[in-house]
C-alpha positions as CSV (number, residue, x, y, z in Angstrom):
1,M,22.1,-11.8,5.4
2,Y,18.5,-11.1,4.4
3,L,17.1,-7.9,3.0
4,T,13.5,-6.6,2.8
5,R,12.1,-4.9,-0.2
6,D,13.0,-1.5,1.4
7,G,16.6,-2.6,1.8
8,E,16.4,-3.2,5.6
9,I,18.8,-5.9,6.9
10,V,16.8,-8.5,8.9
11,T,17.6,-11.8,10.6
12,R,16.1,-15.2,9.9
13,E,14.5,-14.9,13.4
14,Q,12.8,-11.6,12.5
15,I,11.5,-13.1,9.3
16,Q,10.2,-16.2,11.1
17,Q,8.5,-14.0,13.7
18,A,6.7,-12.0,11.0
19,F,5.7,-15.1,9.2
20,E,4.2,-16.7,12.3
21,A,2.4,-13.4,13.2
22,G,0.9,-13.3,9.7
23,K,2.8,-10.0,8.8
24,A,5.2,-11.3,6.1
25,R,4.2,-10.4,2.5
26,L,5.8,-11.4,-0.7
27,V,6.0,-8.4,-3.0
28,H,5.8,-9.2,-6.8
29,G,6.6,-6.9,-9.7
30,Y,7.7,-7.1,-13.3
31,R,11.3,-7.0,-14.3
32,D,13.0,-7.1,-17.6
33,A,14.3,-10.5,-18.6
34,S,16.2,-9.3,-21.7
35,Q,16.2,-12.7,-23.4
36,G,12.7,-13.9,-23.5
37,G,10.4,-11.1,-22.4
38,S,9.4,-10.0,-19.0
39,S,9.3,-12.0,-15.8
40,V,8.2,-11.4,-12.2
41,S,10.6,-10.4,-9.4
42,T,9.8,-11.3,-5.7
43,S,10.9,-9.6,-2.5
44,L,9.8,-9.5,1.1
45,R,8.0,-7.1,3.4
46,L,7.4,-7.6,7.1
47,D,4.8,-4.9,7.7
48,G,1.6,-6.9,6.9
49,K,0.4,-4.4,4.4
50,D,-1.3,-5.7,1.2
51,V,-0.9,-3.8,-2.0
52,D,-2.2,-4.4,-5.5
53,T,-1.5,-1.7,-8.1
54,R,-2.0,-3.9,-11.2
55,S,-3.9,-2.1,-14.0
56,K,-3.7,1.2,-12.0
57,C,-0.2,2.3,-13.2
58,Y,0.8,4.1,-16.3
59,S,3.3,1.3,-17.0
60,V,3.4,-2.4,-16.0
61,W,7.0,-1.8,-14.8
62,E,5.5,0.2,-11.9
63,E,2.9,-2.4,-10.8
64,L,3.3,-4.2,-7.5
65,W,1.1,-6.8,-5.7
66,T,1.5,-8.8,-2.5
67,R,0.5,-12.1,-1.2
68,K,0.9,-14.0,2.0
69,P,3.7,-16.6,1.9
70,K,2.6,-20.2,2.4
71,T,5.9,-21.3,3.9
72,L,8.9,-19.8,5.8
73,Q,11.1,-20.9,2.9
74,E,9.2,-18.6,0.5
75,C,9.9,-15.7,2.9
76,L,13.6,-16.5,3.1
77,Q,13.8,-16.8,-0.7
78,G,12.1,-13.4,-1.1
79,A,14.6,-11.8,1.3
80,K,17.8,-13.1,-0.4
């Protein structure tokens, strides 16, 4: 089972189709890594929309940015 950032259940085939069409986006944001400071979380969107709210939010915890995945494997990891 794969999930998008919005919680939508998608198949491997849907992810592959979005990747091949250039619509897959990895969404990054900060998360608390209790022991050792903050780290970055990654999820997947299939809508092709680019977002970058870094330095535009009140708190870094609200910041998001996207990038195009280089491989299908990156997409699948982001959707787990």
